[in-house]
Residue, then its C-alpha position, 0 to 999 in steps of 0.5 A: m545511502q546506507l540503512d542500518l538493520a540492526g547492525k546489518m548494513a544495506n546499501t539502498w536508495a532514499f529520500g534522505s532517510t527510509p521512511a522519508p520524513t513525513i511531510r504534513v500539510s492541511a487540506g486546501d494547502t498547495v504542496l511544492a516538492q522540488v526533487t533533485n535526482q542523485l541516482p543513477d537511474p531515471t525516477s519520479v515521485h507518484w503521490h499514492g492516493v492524491a487526487l491531483r492534477n495529471d501532470m503531477d501524478g509522477v508516472p513516466p511516460l504517461t504523465q511525465k518524463a522521468i527525471a533523469p540523473d542530475n536533473s530536478f522536477a518540481y511537483k506543485f498540486i493542491a492537497e485538497h482531501p485530508g487523509t493518510y497518504w504516501f509517496h514513491p517512485h513509479v519507475g521500474t521496481q524502484l518502489d521495493r527500495g527504500l524510496y518512500g514516505a508519508l504525506i499526512v493532510e490534516d483536516p482543520h475540522d476533523p471531529l476525531r479526538y485523540d492525544e497522539e499520533w503515530v505513523v506506521v510505515l510497514d515495509d518488506w525488505l531485501d534490497g541490499v541484503t539479499a538481492t536488488p529488486d531489479q535482480v528479484l524481477k529477473q528471476l520471477s520473470k522465468g517463471m515459478a515452477s512447483m517447489g516442494m509440498d503444498g503448505m510448506l514454505m520453501r525459498m529458492g533464491n529470491m523466490l518463496m513458495g508455500t505461502n498460504s492465507p485463508l484470509l487472502g484465499g491462498d497463496t500470499g506472496d512470491v518473493y523472500y524477504p529477510e526482513y520486515l520493518i516498522n518504520g525502517r527499523p528491524p525487530a532487532d532494533p524496534e522502533t519504541f513509542t511512548a504515550k501515557p497509560g489511558s491516552r487516545i492514539r491515532i495510529r496511521f498504517i501504511n503498508a509500503g510493501g512490495d509483495t506482503a500483506f501485513r496483518v497488524a495488532l497491538g497486544g492487549h488492545a482492541l483497534t478502533i478503524t476510523h479511516t481508511d485510504g484517507y477516507p472516513v468510515e463508521p467506526k469498527d472495533v477489531d483486534s487487528v487490520l489486514l493491509g494489502m500493499g498500497e493501502r492505508y488504515d487509521v485506527i484509534v487505540t486507548a493505551g494500556d499500562g505497560v510495554f506492549p508489542l506492536v506486531a505486523s505479520a507478514e500474511g502467510k510467510d511465518a515472519a513479521g514486523f515488530a515495534l514497541l509501545r511503552t506506557a510504563a517501566g517494565t521489560a520489553p516483549a521479545p520480537t518472537t512474542s505471540i499475541p492473541e489479536l493476530v490469531s482473532s477473528r476480528v480482522g479488519t477488512a474493507d468489506q466489513l466498512a461502511t462509508a461515513s455519510a459525509v463522504r458517501l458517493r450520492s446515488k446516480p445512475v451508472d453511464r459507463t461500466l469498465t471491465m478490468k479482468l486480471s489474468g496470469d500465474m506464478s508458474s509463467y509469471d505472465w500477469a495482464i489485464n484484459n489479456r494485455r500485458f502492458d507495454i510501458k512504451k505504449p501506454l494508451q495501447d487499449a486504454l479504458r475510455v471514460r468521459k468527464g461528468e459520468r459515473v462509472r462502475l468499474k468491475l475488477v474480475n480476478d481470474t488468477k488464483m492469487w490476491h491483487p491489491m488493485h490501485l486507481h490513480g487520481h480518484t477515489y472510488q466507493h465500495p458496493n452497498g455503502g461500502p468505503r471510499k478507497d483508491t486501492s483494494i484487495v481482490l480476491p482469487g476467483k472473486t469480483l469486486q464492483v466500485e463506483f467513481d465519478a469521472d471529475n479528473p481528466g487525464q490519463w491514469l494508470s490503474h495496476c496491482h500494487n504488487i510490484y512484481h506483478g505490475e511491472s510483469g504486465m498487470m497495469t492499464v491506463v483510464a483515459y478520459e476522451r477529449 
């Protein structure tokens, strides 16, 4: 398809549109998704965050054969848990094209009350503008030698050097993106949401980016975080929310009277996605508008959140501890887990073993100088000390994050960095159930 980026036409791949039309079901519904591949390459669909049966997880060759061109595959699974989820391919770098969309599993007994609901998908974009994702990976794989002065952003081809964020512990990303999108639209042609003043609005944020963390805020408004990665938390008032790639956050906001900028700042990259909330007539703010909410210290992150009591894991002795040591660096671009660069042709080599029924502690040890958004398929874990239930978490450089989950979904499950270029360069592994 062609994506119209404010008059700039980008050739890309998509599920009909970018984002794809949102899929909505109720908790307990069966989803049947018939996927026909009209692309020139094999593909798949991964249902990110959904604890479904293993053969529907969409990870070739681990859980299925890739869907060949001119072939079809039917995904069928029960959407058991309500929440904000999304879908994307799990073949090569296809995630960094336009192949993504939201899957919203509604809770028929949701205690949350609101007047409006928006799905807001954030993305960094280059496909069909500066390069293809495959070309980016090829350039990155040659390594990123030091370029320029520390603290100064510098572009070399598709690479971006000098990014920095104290919130993420330093370097924030490797890739230059010419556009940052909200719901498939650039700042020059922004999405406009309309509501009545005083309306309570639920916003479901999804970071579908390939290499970018977004700090998102609504000018003139505070946000109340209610969910992360589909699971409820104790409400937390913030001015902005930080989302790593693959993460989702739901917030409630009470709309003011006027026209307000919704800004998704590309953390450390000096650029942003932009949209508008309009509740009255008036001149729209410019896409370059600076909003104080983005520089406020009240930034919502997972370590500030407490899980809602209804979804808290019950206390139980740990049966097994798994360690994922994250290693690698930008100069050689040799990302790995437990000193092994993942080989998709040998997915079960050095797999981490668990048994059904175990309480598992997962230690994510980041021995690199860069942050990583780590994702576990097929399960939701809990952060320590009563923290949130999640499936994708930011692990800061030089830090260790310990989480726990119940081994209640047998299969062979991928776990990886959701920076698509780190993952495809080797930062993946498999958590496999013993038979």
